A tleap script that builds the chain and sets N, CA, C and O, in Angstrom:
source leaprc.protein.ff14SB
mol = sequence {
  NMET LYS VAL ASN ARG THR PRO THR SER VAL
  PRO ALA PRO ASN GLN GLN ALA PHE THR VAL
  PRO PRO ALA VAL GLY ARG ASP GLY THR VAL
  ALA VAL ALA HIE SER ASP PHE ARG HIE ASN
  ASP GLU GLY THR PRO LEU LEU THR ASP ARG
  TRP PRO ALA ARG CYS ARG PRO LYS PRO VAL
  ASP CYS GLY SER GLY THR ALA THR TRP ARG
  GLY THR ARG LEU THR PRO THR SER PHE ASP
  MET ARG LYS ALA PRO ARG ILE PRO ASP GLU
  ALA SER PRO ARG GLY TYR PHE LEU GLY GLU
  GLN MET GLY LEU ALA ALA THR GLY CYS GLY
  PHE THR ALA VAL TRP ALA LYS PRO ASP ALA
  PRO GLY ARG ALA ALA VAL TYR ALA SER VAL
  VAL CARG
}
set mol.1.N position { 4.297 11.079 -65.187 }
set mol.1.CA position { 4.772 11.595 -63.917 }
set mol.1.C position { 6.282 11.469 -63.863 }
set mol.1.O position { 6.824 10.411 -64.180 }
set mol.2.N position { 6.954 12.502 -63.476 }
set mol.2.CA position { 8.399 12.469 -63.328 }
set mol.2.C position { 8.747 11.783 -62.010 }
set mol.2.O position { 8.271 12.184 -60.948 }
set mol.3.N position { 9.587 10.736 -62.087 }
set mol.3.CA position { 9.983 10.029 -60.874 }
set mol.3.C position { 11.469 10.165 -60.570 }
set mol.3.O position { 11.891 9.925 -59.440 }
set mol.4.N position { 12.272 10.550 -61.571 }
set mol.4.CA position { 13.697 10.707 -61.271 }
set mol.4.C position { 13.900 11.925 -60.381 }
set mol.4.O position { 13.153 12.900 -60.458 }
set mol.5.N position { 14.896 11.856 -59.556 }
set mol.5.CA position { 15.176 12.920 -58.588 }
set mol.5.C position { 16.281 13.845 -59.082 }
set mol.5.O position { 16.923 14.512 -58.271 }
set mol.6.N position { 16.518 13.903 -60.374 }
set mol.6.CA position { 17.537 14.788 -60.920 }
set mol.6.C position { 17.198 16.217 -60.514 }
set mol.6.O position { 16.097 16.689 -60.796 }
set mol.7.N position { 18.122 16.912 -59.859 }
set mol.7.CA position { 17.820 18.272 -59.394 }
set mol.7.C position { 17.481 19.216 -60.545 }
set mol.7.O position { 18.113 19.167 -61.600 }
set mol.8.N position { 16.513 20.050 -60.345 }
set mol.8.CA position { 16.156 21.042 -61.366 }
set mol.8.C position { 17.113 22.223 -61.333 }
set mol.8.O position { 17.003 23.119 -62.170 }
set mol.9.N position { 18.054 22.250 -60.384 }
set mol.9.CA position { 19.031 23.332 -60.298 }
set mol.9.C position { 20.208 23.136 -61.255 }
set mol.9.O position { 20.995 24.060 -61.458 }
set mol.10.N position { 20.339 21.928 -61.853 }
set mol.10.CA position { 21.413 21.707 -62.826 }
set mol.10.C position { 20.916 22.148 -64.203 }
set mol.10.O position { 19.706 22.221 -64.417 }
set mol.11.N position { 21.831 22.447 -65.157 }
set mol.11.CA position { 21.383 22.867 -66.483 }
set mol.11.C position { 20.401 21.864 -67.098 }
set mol.11.O position { 20.546 20.656 -66.908 }
set mol.12.N position { 19.419 22.358 -67.822 }
set mol.12.CA position { 18.360 21.513 -68.384 }
set mol.12.C position { 18.883 20.303 -69.151 }
set mol.12.O position { 18.331 19.218 -68.970 }
set mol.13.N position { 19.924 20.414 -70.006 }
set mol.13.CA position { 20.398 19.218 -70.710 }
set mol.13.C position { 20.901 18.117 -69.769 }
set mol.13.O position { 20.857 16.937 -70.118 }
set mol.14.N position { 21.377 18.497 -68.580 }
set mol.14.CA position { 21.880 17.517 -67.619 }
set mol.14.C position { 20.775 16.898 -66.767 }
set mol.14.O position { 21.051 16.017 -65.952 }
set mol.15.N position { 19.539 17.340 -66.939 }
set mol.15.CA position { 18.412 16.784 -66.190 }
set mol.15.C position { 17.803 15.566 -66.875 }
set mol.15.O position { 16.893 14.942 -66.329 }
set mol.16.N position { 18.293 15.223 -68.058 }
set mol.16.CA position { 17.731 14.086 -68.798 }
set mol.16.C position { 17.890 12.796 -68.004 }
set mol.16.O position { 18.940 12.561 -67.406 }
set mol.17.N position { 16.876 11.974 -67.995 }
set mol.17.CA position { 16.940 10.628 -67.432 }
set mol.17.C position { 16.652 9.671 -68.575 }
set mol.17.O position { 15.726 9.893 -69.355 }
set mol.18.N position { 17.450 8.596 -68.680 }
set mol.18.CA position { 17.296 7.703 -69.818 }
set mol.18.C position { 17.633 6.274 -69.430 }
set mol.18.O position { 18.241 6.028 -68.388 }
set mol.19.N position { 17.237 5.340 -70.271 }
set mol.19.CA position { 17.363 3.889 -70.062 }
set mol.19.C position { 16.667 3.541 -68.750 }
set mol.19.O position { 17.319 3.363 -67.721 }
set mol.20.N position { 15.350 3.445 -68.793 }
set mol.20.CA position { 14.525 3.415 -67.580 }
set mol.20.C position { 13.704 2.130 -67.413 }
set mol.20.O position { 12.511 2.129 -67.715 }
set mol.21.N position { 14.310 1.047 -66.945 }
set mol.21.CA position { 13.496 -0.130 -66.654 }
set mol.21.C position { 12.743 0.036 -65.329 }
set mol.21.O position { 13.311 0.527 -64.353 }
set mol.22.N position { 11.474 -0.368 -65.289 }
set mol.22.CA position { 10.694 -0.332 -64.046 }
set mol.22.C position { 10.592 -1.732 -63.426 }
set mol.22.O position { 10.831 -2.736 -64.098 }
set mol.23.N position { 10.237 -1.784 -62.150 }
set mol.23.CA position { 9.959 -3.057 -61.465 }
set mol.23.C position { 9.053 -2.759 -60.269 }
set mol.23.O position { 9.025 -1.642 -59.752 }
set mol.24.N position { 8.314 -3.786 -59.845 }
set mol.24.CA position { 7.443 -3.661 -58.679 }
set mol.24.C position { 7.768 -4.800 -57.724 }
set mol.24.O position { 7.779 -5.967 -58.116 }
set mol.25.N position { 8.032 -4.453 -56.464 }
set mol.25.CA position { 8.370 -5.444 -55.452 }
set mol.25.C position { 7.145 -6.119 -54.861 }
set mol.25.O position { 6.011 -5.700 -55.092 }
set mol.26.N position { 7.395 -7.175 -54.092 }
set mol.26.CA position { 6.307 -7.937 -53.444 }
set mol.26.C position { 5.431 -7.072 -52.551 }
set mol.26.O position { 4.224 -7.288 -52.444 }
set mol.27.N position { 6.064 -6.081 -51.906 }
set mol.27.CA position { 5.304 -5.217 -50.990 }
set mol.27.C position { 4.641 -4.042 -51.708 }
set mol.27.O position { 4.057 -3.169 -51.066 }
set mol.28.N position { 4.732 -4.020 -53.054 }
set mol.28.CA position { 4.116 -2.952 -53.829 }
set mol.28.C position { 5.035 -1.777 -54.114 }
set mol.28.O position { 4.644 -0.832 -54.799 }
set mol.29.N position { 6.280 -1.832 -53.580 }
set mol.29.CA position { 7.225 -0.756 -53.859 }
set mol.29.C position { 7.494 -0.708 -55.360 }
set mol.29.O position { 7.748 -1.733 -55.992 }
set mol.30.N position { 7.434 0.487 -55.911 }
set mol.30.CA position { 7.685 0.699 -57.337 }
set mol.30.C position { 9.086 1.274 -57.472 }
set mol.30.O position { 9.463 2.179 -56.727 }
set mol.31.N position { 9.858 0.754 -58.417 }
set mol.31.CA position { 11.208 1.272 -58.664 }
set mol.31.C position { 11.391 1.495 -60.159 }
set mol.31.O position { 10.883 0.738 -60.987 }
set mol.32.N position { 12.121 2.541 -60.480 }
set mol.32.CA position { 12.471 2.849 -61.863 }
set mol.32.C position { 13.942 3.236 -61.843 }
set mol.32.O position { 14.312 4.206 -61.182 }
set mol.33.N position { 14.792 2.492 -62.560 }
set mol.33.CA position { 16.209 2.836 -62.633 }
set mol.33.C position { 16.434 3.742 -63.836 }
set mol.33.O position { 15.707 3.663 -64.826 }
set mol.34.N position { 17.440 4.599 -63.745 }
set mol.34.CA position { 17.749 5.489 -64.863 }
set mol.34.C position { 19.191 5.981 -64.771 }
set mol.34.O position { 19.824 5.907 -63.717 }
set mol.35.N position { 19.685 6.475 -65.874 }
set mol.35.CA position { 20.966 7.178 -65.905 }
set mol.35.C position { 20.669 8.656 -66.072 }
set mol.35.O position { 19.651 9.033 -66.654 }
set mol.36.N position { 21.571 9.499 -65.554 }
set mol.36.CA position { 21.426 10.936 -65.786 }
set mol.36.C position { 22.784 11.609 -65.721 }
set mol.36.O position { 23.796 10.987 -65.397 }
set mol.37.N position { 22.781 12.909 -66.041 }
set mol.37.CA position { 24.008 13.698 -66.130 }
set mol.37.C position { 24.108 14.744 -65.016 }
set mol.37.O position { 24.783 15.757 -65.202 }
set mol.38.N position { 23.470 14.537 -63.884 }
set mol.38.CA position { 23.405 15.585 -62.856 }
set mol.38.C position { 24.775 16.038 -62.357 }
set mol.38.O position { 24.908 17.172 -61.897 }
set mol.39.N position { 25.800 15.181 -62.436 }
set mol.39.CA position { 27.140 15.580 -61.984 }
set mol.39.C position { 28.029 16.055 -63.132 }
set mol.39.O position { 29.225 16.275 -62.939 }
set mol.40.N position { 27.457 16.212 -64.315 }
set mol.40.CA position { 28.217 16.687 -65.461 }
set mol.40.C position { 28.537 18.171 -65.281 }
set mol.40.O position { 27.817 18.901 -64.599 }
set mol.41.N position { 29.626 18.593 -65.904 }
set mol.41.CA position { 29.982 20.004 -65.885 }
set mol.41.C position { 30.317 20.440 -67.303 }
set mol.41.O position { 29.998 19.727 -68.254 }
set mol.42.N position { 30.934 21.564 -67.461 }
set mol.42.CA position { 31.247 22.091 -68.791 }
set mol.42.C position { 32.478 21.431 -69.411 }
set mol.42.O position { 32.817 21.729 -70.556 }
set mol.43.N position { 33.156 20.536 -68.678 }
set mol.43.CA position { 34.382 19.915 -69.171 }
set mol.43.C position { 34.146 18.900 -70.276 }
set mol.43.O position { 33.016 18.691 -70.719 }
set mol.44.N position { 35.223 18.276 -70.711 }
set mol.44.CA position { 35.174 17.308 -71.811 }
set mol.44.C position { 34.409 16.039 -71.477 }
set mol.44.O position { 33.614 15.600 -72.307 }
set mol.45.N position { 34.596 15.414 -70.305 }
set mol.45.CA position { 33.834 14.185 -70.042 }
set mol.45.C position { 32.333 14.470 -69.979 }
set mol.45.O position { 31.912 15.566 -69.613 }
set mol.46.N position { 31.548 13.477 -70.339 }
set mol.46.CA position { 30.091 13.554 -70.188 }
set mol.46.C position { 29.775 12.707 -68.963 }
set mol.46.O position { 29.441 11.529 -69.083 }
set mol.47.N position { 29.882 13.312 -67.786 }
set mol.47.CA position { 29.754 12.576 -66.529 }
set mol.47.C position { 28.335 12.054 -66.352 }
set mol.47.O position { 27.357 12.797 -66.444 }
set mol.48.N position { 28.254 10.762 -66.097 }
set mol.48.CA position { 26.977 10.050 -66.064 }
set mol.48.C position { 26.926 9.169 -64.827 }
set mol.48.O position { 27.951 8.644 -64.394 }
set mol.49.N position { 25.737 9.003 -64.254 }
set mol.49.CA position { 25.534 8.121 -63.103 }
set mol.49.C position { 24.276 7.294 -63.295 }
set mol.49.O position { 23.418 7.627 -64.112 }
set mol.50.N position { 24.178 6.223 -62.540 }
set mol.50.CA position { 23.011 5.325 -62.567 }
set mol.50.C position { 22.310 5.427 -61.225 }
set mol.50.O position { 22.948 5.390 -60.174 }
set mol.51.N position { 20.977 5.557 -61.271 }
set mol.51.CA position { 20.153 5.745 -60.076 }
set mol.51.C position { 18.883 4.915 -60.161 }
set mol.51.O position { 18.300 4.825 -61.242 }
set mol.52.N position { 18.432 4.314 -59.090 }
set mol.52.CA position { 17.050 3.853 -59.022 }
set mol.52.C position { 16.240 4.849 -58.195 }
set mol.52.O position { 16.730 5.379 -57.198 }
set mol.53.N position { 15.021 5.095 -58.606 }
set mol.53.CA position { 14.080 5.891 -57.816 }
set mol.53.C position { 13.029 4.912 -57.302 }
set mol.53.O position { 12.520 4.090 -58.063 }
set mol.54.N position { 12.703 4.998 -56.014 }
set mol.54.CA position { 11.748 4.063 -55.412 }
set mol.54.C position { 10.639 4.807 -54.695 }
set mol.54.O position { 10.835 5.898 -54.161 }
set mol.55.N position { 9.461 4.180 -54.700 }
set mol.55.CA position { 8.298 4.735 -54.009 }
set mol.55.C position { 7.553 3.596 -53.330 }
set mol.55.O position { 7.256 2.580 -53.958 }
set mol.56.N position { 7.254 3.763 -52.053 }
set mol.56.CA position { 6.381 2.819 -51.347 }
set mol.56.C position { 4.973 3.407 -51.423 }
set mol.56.O position { 4.762 4.560 -51.047 }
set mol.57.N position { 4.008 2.622 -51.905 }
set mol.57.CA position { 2.679 3.174 -52.194 }
set mol.57.C position { 1.801 3.426 -50.973 }
set mol.57.O position { 0.580 3.506 -51.106 }
set mol.58.N position { 2.385 3.551 -49.806 }
set mol.58.CA position { 1.592 3.820 -48.611 }
set mol.58.C position { 2.194 5.019 -47.917 }
set mol.58.O position { 3.416 5.044 -47.770 }
set mol.59.N position { 1.477 5.975 -47.494 }
set mol.59.CA position { 0.025 6.059 -47.473 }
set mol.59.C position { -0.577 6.578 -48.775 }
set mol.59.O position { -1.800 6.616 -48.910 }
set mol.60.N position { 0.265 6.981 -49.747 }
set mol.60.CA position { -0.240 7.572 -50.977 }
set mol.60.C position { 0.183 6.722 -52.170 }
set mol.60.O position { 1.283 6.169 -52.175 }
set mol.61.N position { -0.666 6.616 -53.164 }
set mol.61.CA position { -0.360 5.895 -54.395 }
set mol.61.C position { 0.857 6.520 -55.077 }
set mol.61.O position { 0.980 7.744 -55.104 }
set mol.62.N position { 1.760 5.703 -55.629 }
set mol.62.CA position { 2.981 6.200 -56.281 }
set mol.62.C position { 2.688 7.050 -57.511 }
set mol.62.O position { 3.546 7.826 -57.931 }
set mol.63.N position { 1.515 6.928 -58.094 }
set mol.63.CA position { 1.130 7.745 -59.237 }
set mol.63.C position { 0.578 9.104 -58.839 }
set mol.63.O position { 0.286 9.938 -59.696 }
set mol.64.N position { 0.438 9.322 -57.555 }
set mol.64.CA position { -0.100 10.590 -57.057 }
set mol.64.C position { 0.969 11.668 -57.112 }
set mol.64.O position { 2.159 11.385 -56.969 }
set mol.65.N position { 0.546 12.882 -57.316 }
set mol.65.CA position { 1.466 14.010 -57.305 }
set mol.65.C position { 2.091 14.258 -55.947 }
set mol.65.O position { 3.079 14.987 -55.849 }
set mol.66.N position { 1.537 13.667 -54.893 }
set mol.66.CA position { 2.091 13.842 -53.550 }
set mol.66.C position { 2.937 12.657 -53.100 }
set mol.66.O position { 3.400 12.624 -51.960 }
set mol.67.N position { 3.143 11.689 -53.981 }
set mol.67.CA position { 3.952 10.511 -53.640 }
set mol.67.C position { 5.406 10.923 -53.401 }
set mol.67.O position { 5.889 11.900 -53.974 }
set mol.68.N position { 6.087 10.170 -52.554 }
set mol.68.CA position { 7.501 10.415 -52.279 }
set mol.68.C position { 8.345 9.392 -53.016 }
set mol.68.O position { 8.215 8.189 -52.787 }
set mol.69.N position { 9.212 9.869 -53.902 }
set mol.69.CA position { 10.161 9.036 -54.635 }
set mol.69.C position { 11.546 9.321 -54.082 }
set mol.69.O position { 11.932 10.480 -53.930 }
set mol.70.N position { 12.295 8.268 -53.782 }
set mol.70.CA position { 13.629 8.402 -53.202 }
set mol.70.C position { 14.647 7.800 -54.158 }
set mol.70.O position { 14.450 6.689 -54.649 }
set mol.71.N position { 15.726 8.513 -54.428 }
set mol.71.CA position { 16.768 8.016 -55.319 }
set mol.71.C position { 18.013 7.609 -54.555 }
set mol.71.O position { 18.330 8.194 -53.519 }
set mol.72.N position { 18.721 6.605 -55.064 }
set mol.72.CA position { 19.962 6.119 -54.478 }
set mol.72.C position { 20.995 5.994 -55.586 }
set mol.72.O position { 20.726 5.378 -56.617 }
set mol.73.N position { 22.142 6.558 -55.392 }
set mol.73.CA position { 23.186 6.493 -56.412 }
set mol.73.C position { 23.822 5.101 -56.440 }
set mol.73.O position { 24.278 4.610 -55.408 }
set mol.74.N position { 23.853 4.467 -57.606 }
set mol.74.CA position { 24.474 3.149 -57.762 }
set mol.74.C position { 25.938 3.241 -58.154 }
set mol.74.O position { 26.729 2.372 -57.788 }
set mol.75.N position { 26.308 4.265 -58.881 }
set mol.75.CA position { 27.690 4.424 -59.334 }
set mol.75.C position { 28.468 5.196 -58.271 }
set mol.75.O position { 28.126 6.342 -57.979 }
set mol.76.N position { 29.502 4.598 -57.690 }
set mol.76.CA position { 30.237 5.310 -56.635 }
set mol.76.C position { 30.929 6.571 -57.144 }
set mol.76.O position { 31.105 7.532 -56.394 }
set mol.77.N position { 31.318 6.567 -58.413 }
set mol.77.CA position { 31.851 7.755 -59.073 }
set mol.77.C position { 31.217 7.829 -60.459 }
set mol.77.O position { 30.839 6.811 -61.037 }
set mol.78.N position { 31.109 9.030 -60.973 }
set mol.78.CA position { 30.531 9.215 -62.305 }
set mol.78.C position { 31.445 8.601 -63.354 }
set mol.78.O position { 32.665 8.572 -63.189 }
set mol.79.N position { 30.848 8.110 -64.432 }
set mol.79.CA position { 31.644 7.600 -65.553 }
set mol.79.C position { 31.451 8.514 -66.752 }
set mol.79.O position { 30.480 9.268 -66.822 }
set mol.80.N position { 32.384 8.442 -67.695 }
set mol.80.CA position { 32.363 9.294 -68.879 }
set mol.80.C position { 31.627 8.585 -70.008 }
set mol.80.O position { 32.148 7.642 -70.603 }
set mol.81.N position { 30.417 9.043 -70.299 }
set mol.81.CA position { 29.615 8.441 -71.366 }
set mol.81.C position { 30.320 8.531 -72.713 }
set mol.81.O position { 30.066 7.711 -73.596 }
set mol.82.N position { 31.194 9.508 -72.886 }
set mol.82.CA position { 31.893 9.649 -74.167 }
set mol.82.C position { 32.900 8.527 -74.411 }
set mol.82.O position { 33.442 8.419 -75.511 }
set mol.83.N position { 33.160 7.692 -73.407 }
set mol.83.CA position { 34.037 6.530 -73.595 }
set mol.83.C position { 33.245 5.286 -73.990 }
set mol.83.O position { 33.827 4.232 -74.247 }
set mol.84.N position { 31.925 5.408 -74.039 }
set mol.84.CA position { 31.070 4.277 -74.426 }
set mol.84.C position { 31.257 3.968 -75.909 }
set mol.84.O position { 31.711 4.827 -76.665 }
set mol.85.N position { 30.914 2.755 -76.332 }
set mol.85.CA position { 30.955 2.455 -77.765 }
set mol.85.C position { 30.105 3.464 -78.531 }
set mol.85.O position { 29.053 3.893 -78.057 }
set mol.86.N position { 30.565 3.829 -79.692 }
set mol.86.CA position { 29.882 4.840 -80.505 }
set mol.86.C position { 29.158 4.165 -81.656 }
set mol.86.O position { 29.712 3.298 -82.332 }
set mol.87.N position { 27.921 4.569 -81.871 }
set mol.87.CA position { 27.134 4.049 -82.990 }
set mol.87.C position { 27.522 4.851 -84.231 }
set mol.87.O position { 27.560 6.080 -84.171 }
set mol.88.N position { 27.808 4.197 -85.341 }
set mol.88.CA position { 28.190 4.937 -86.553 }
set mol.88.C position { 27.106 5.926 -86.987 }
set mol.88.O position { 25.922 5.721 -86.717 }
set mol.89.N position { 27.518 6.985 -87.654 }
set mol.89.CA position { 26.592 8.039 -88.086 }
set mol.89.C position { 25.466 7.519 -88.965 }
set mol.89.O position { 24.370 8.078 -88.941 }
set mol.90.N position { 25.704 6.450 -89.752 }
set mol.90.CA position { 24.642 5.953 -90.636 }
set mol.90.C position { 23.634 5.067 -89.893 }
set mol.90.O position { 22.595 4.705 -90.445 }
set mol.91.N position { 23.941 4.726 -88.659 }
set mol.91.CA position { 23.032 3.896 -87.867 }
set mol.91.C position { 22.074 4.783 -87.074 }
set mol.91.O position { 22.287 5.989 -86.944 }
set mol.92.N position { 21.041 4.179 -86.561 }
set mol.92.CA position { 20.100 4.922 -85.748 }
set mol.92.C position { 19.793 4.097 -84.506 }
set mol.92.O position { 19.559 2.900 -84.674 }
set mol.93.N position { 19.768 4.593 -83.308 }
set mol.93.CA position { 20.053 5.974 -82.963 }
set mol.93.C position { 21.549 6.244 -83.006 }
set mol.93.O position { 22.358 5.337 -82.813 }
set mol.94.N position { 21.910 7.485 -83.257 }
set mol.94.CA position { 23.324 7.860 -83.317 }
set mol.94.C position { 23.833 8.197 -81.924 }
set mol.94.O position { 23.060 8.578 -81.045 }
set mol.95.N position { 25.110 8.058 -81.734 }
set mol.95.CA position { 25.708 8.516 -80.489 }
set mol.95.C position { 26.332 7.397 -79.682 }
set mol.95.O position { 26.625 6.320 -80.201 }
set mol.96.N position { 26.527 7.671 -78.407 }
set mol.96.CA position { 27.155 6.729 -77.487 }
set mol.96.C position { 26.111 5.717 -77.037 }
set mol.96.O position { 24.958 6.065 -76.779 }
set mol.97.N position { 26.531 4.464 -76.948 }
set mol.97.CA position { 25.550 3.403 -76.706 }
set mol.97.C position { 26.113 2.363 -75.742 }
set mol.97.O position { 27.145 1.751 -76.016 }
set mol.98.N position { 25.439 2.166 -74.625 }
set mol.98.CA position { 25.839 1.168 -73.640 }
set mol.98.C position { 24.975 -0.084 -73.699 }
set mol.98.O position { 25.167 -1.006 -72.907 }
set mol.99.N position { 24.037 -0.124 -74.618 }
set mol.99.CA position { 23.148 -1.272 -74.715 }
set mol.99.C position { 21.749 -0.877 -74.291 }
set mol.99.O position { 21.553 0.129 -73.608 }
set mol.100.N position { 20.803 -1.655 -74.691 }
set mol.100.CA position { 19.417 -1.357 -74.334 }
set mol.100.C position { 18.861 -2.356 -73.339 }
set mol.100.O position { 17.662 -2.357 -73.060 }
set mol.101.N position { 19.712 -3.195 -72.808 }
set mol.101.CA position { 19.254 -4.232 -71.894 }
set mol.101.C position { 19.589 -3.913 -70.444 }
set mol.101.O position { 19.946 -4.810 -69.681 }
set mol.102.N position { 19.478 -2.661 -70.059 }
set mol.102.CA position { 19.625 -2.308 -68.651 }
set mol.102.C position { 18.438 -2.939 -67.941 }
set mol.102.O position { 17.340 -2.986 -68.494 }
set mol.103.N position { 18.643 -3.418 -66.737 }
set mol.103.CA position { 17.553 -4.131 -66.092 }
set mol.103.C position { 17.351 -3.746 -64.648 }
set mol.103.O position { 18.223 -3.165 -64.002 }
set mol.104.N position { 16.172 -4.088 -64.160 }
set mol.104.CA position { 15.806 -3.896 -62.766 }
set mol.104.C position { 14.807 -4.986 -62.439 }
set mol.104.O position { 13.784 -5.119 -63.111 }
set mol.105.N position { 15.098 -5.768 -61.408 }
set mol.105.CA position { 14.205 -6.869 -61.031 }
set mol.105.C position { 13.949 -6.837 -59.537 }
set mol.105.O position { 14.854 -6.575 -58.744 }
set mol.106.N position { 12.709 -7.106 -59.160 }
set mol.106.CA position { 12.368 -7.218 -57.749 }
set mol.106.C position { 12.971 -8.509 -57.221 }
set mol.106.O position { 12.876 -9.556 -57.862 }
set mol.107.N position { 13.592 -8.429 -56.048 }
set mol.107.CA position { 14.162 -9.603 -55.384 }
set mol.107.C position { 13.543 -9.703 -54.004 }
set mol.107.O position { 12.712 -8.871 -53.639 }
set mol.108.N position { 13.926 -10.687 -53.243 }
set mol.108.CA position { 13.307 -10.948 -51.946 }
set mol.108.C position { 13.172 -9.741 -51.042 }
set mol.108.O position { 12.115 -9.545 -50.441 }
set mol.109.N position { 14.210 -8.925 -50.925 }
set mol.109.CA position { 14.148 -7.804 -49.982 }
set mol.109.C position { 14.507 -6.482 -50.632 }
set mol.109.O position { 15.001 -5.578 -49.957 }
set mol.110.N position { 14.274 -6.353 -51.902 }
set mol.110.CA position { 14.571 -5.109 -52.593 }
set mol.110.C position { 14.556 -5.315 -54.090 }
set mol.110.O position { 13.631 -5.921 -54.632 }
set mol.111.N position { 15.581 -4.813 -54.762 }
set mol.111.CA position { 15.683 -4.890 -56.209 }
set mol.111.C position { 17.133 -5.179 -56.583 }
set mol.111.O position { 18.049 -4.901 -55.809 }
set mol.112.N position { 17.329 -5.727 -57.748 }
set mol.112.CA position { 18.672 -5.872 -58.314 }
set mol.112.C position { 18.694 -5.089 -59.611 }
set mol.112.O position { 17.874 -5.305 -60.503 }
set mol.113.N position { 19.649 -4.177 -59.699 }
set mol.113.CA position { 19.804 -3.352 -60.895 }
set mol.113.C position { 21.001 -3.856 -61.694 }
set mol.113.O position { 22.033 -4.204 -61.121 }
set mol.114.N position { 20.860 -3.892 -63.012 }
set mol.114.CA position { 21.938 -4.287 -63.917 }
set mol.114.C position { 22.073 -3.178 -64.950 }
set mol.114.O position { 21.078 -2.739 -65.526 }
set mol.115.N position { 23.290 -2.729 -65.184 }
set mol.115.CA position { 23.539 -1.667 -66.143 }
set mol.115.C position { 24.950 -1.817 -66.698 }
set mol.115.O position { 25.748 -2.609 -66.196 }
set mol.116.N position { 25.240 -1.058 -67.724 }
set mol.116.CA position { 26.573 -1.070 -68.325 }
set mol.116.C position { 27.198 0.303 -68.194 }
set mol.116.O position { 26.506 1.320 -68.143 }
set mol.117.N position { 28.519 0.312 -68.142 }
set mol.117.CA position { 29.265 1.566 -68.181 }
set mol.117.C position { 30.596 1.284 -68.858 }
set mol.117.O position { 31.074 0.150 -68.835 }
set mol.118.N position { 31.198 2.302 -69.460 }
set mol.118.CA position { 32.467 2.092 -70.151 }
set mol.118.C position { 33.553 1.643 -69.166 }
set mol.118.O position { 33.658 2.174 -68.060 }
set mol.119.N position { 34.353 0.667 -69.579 }
set mol.119.CA position { 35.500 0.281 -68.755 }
set mol.119.C position { 36.809 0.547 -69.500 }
set mol.119.O position { 37.892 0.383 -68.939 }
set mol.120.N position { 36.705 0.957 -70.762 }
set mol.120.CA position { 37.831 1.383 -71.597 }
set mol.120.C position { 37.209 2.118 -72.780 }
set mol.120.O position { 36.044 1.876 -73.097 }
set mol.121.N position { 37.935 2.993 -73.434 }
set mol.121.CA position { 37.346 3.688 -74.584 }
set mol.121.C position { 36.784 2.706 -75.620 }
set mol.121.O position { 37.483 1.804 -76.080 }
set mol.122.N position { 35.504 2.900 -75.977 }
set mol.122.CA position { 34.854 2.055 -76.973 }
set mol.122.C position { 34.441 0.694 -76.472 }
set mol.122.O position { 34.044 -0.154 -77.270 }
set mol.123.N position { 34.520 0.457 -75.180 }
set mol.123.CA position { 34.164 -0.849 -74.606 }
set mol.123.C position { 33.359 -0.641 -73.319 }
set mol.123.O position { 33.617 0.298 -72.566 }
set mol.124.N position { 32.399 -1.505 -73.076 }
set mol.124.CA position { 31.574 -1.380 -71.861 }
set mol.124.C position { 31.548 -2.713 -71.118 }
set mol.124.O position { 31.694 -3.782 -71.710 }
set mol.125.N position { 31.359 -2.618 -69.819 }
set mol.125.CA position { 31.218 -3.796 -68.970 }
set mol.125.C position { 29.867 -3.718 -68.260 }
set mol.125.O position { 29.317 -2.630 -68.093 }
set mol.126.N position { 29.340 -4.846 -67.849 }
set mol.126.CA position { 28.042 -4.926 -67.191 }
set mol.126.C position { 28.254 -5.032 -65.680 }
set mol.126.O position { 29.121 -5.771 -65.212 }
set mol.127.N position { 27.456 -4.289 -64.937 }
set mol.127.CA position { 27.526 -4.257 -63.482 }
set mol.127.C position { 26.162 -4.588 -62.890 }
set mol.127.O position { 25.131 -4.400 -63.536 }
set mol.128.N position { 26.167 -5.079 -61.663 }
set mol.128.CA position { 24.911 -5.357 -60.962 }
set mol.128.C position { 25.056 -4.875 -59.522 }
set mol.128.O position { 26.146 -4.883 -58.951 }
set mol.129.N position { 23.941 -4.459 -58.960 }
set mol.129.CA position { 23.954 -3.973 -57.577 }
set mol.129.C position { 22.596 -4.247 -56.936 }
set mol.129.O position { 21.558 -4.135 -57.590 }
set mol.130.N position { 22.610 -4.602 -55.671 }
set mol.130.CA position { 21.380 -4.789 -54.906 }
set mol.130.C position { 20.929 -3.424 -54.397 }
set mol.130.O position { 21.735 -2.647 -53.884 }
set mol.131.N position { 19.656 -3.143 -54.540 }
set mol.131.CA position { 19.071 -1.879 -54.080 }
set mol.131.C position { 18.083 -2.217 -52.980 }
set mol.131.O position { 17.134 -2.968 -53.207 }
set mol.132.N position { 18.290 -1.684 -51.814 }
set mol.132.CA position { 17.367 -1.956 -50.693 }
set mol.132.C position { 16.647 -0.698 -50.283 }
set mol.132.O position { 15.833 -0.725 -49.361 }
savepdb mol mol.pdb
quit
């Protein structure tokens, strides 16, 4: 089931959602964080944002086709994925890499999301945000 709210009106390559940790809150709310390229354009930067999608399983189960998933933007401005550390061509997977330890954890009144984004060319920093 697709849970990311990436608009289908953007070009298909920009609809990709990736690095997707899930979590379930005490009240049964299901959350899945992801990065996507919905604000990317034809320019040089590969504009990327971080989003959690959340669903409260009442009155409908979150796995149902009629469930409502709501997304909230965590990154106040898009970052350029092309500034992320680059994996050498002989390594796998190839390309830009921010780490595989993006996280999402249920907390007392919501979730805490942890992700990385480039803070200088070839270097990334880790960020955290409370999602309510």
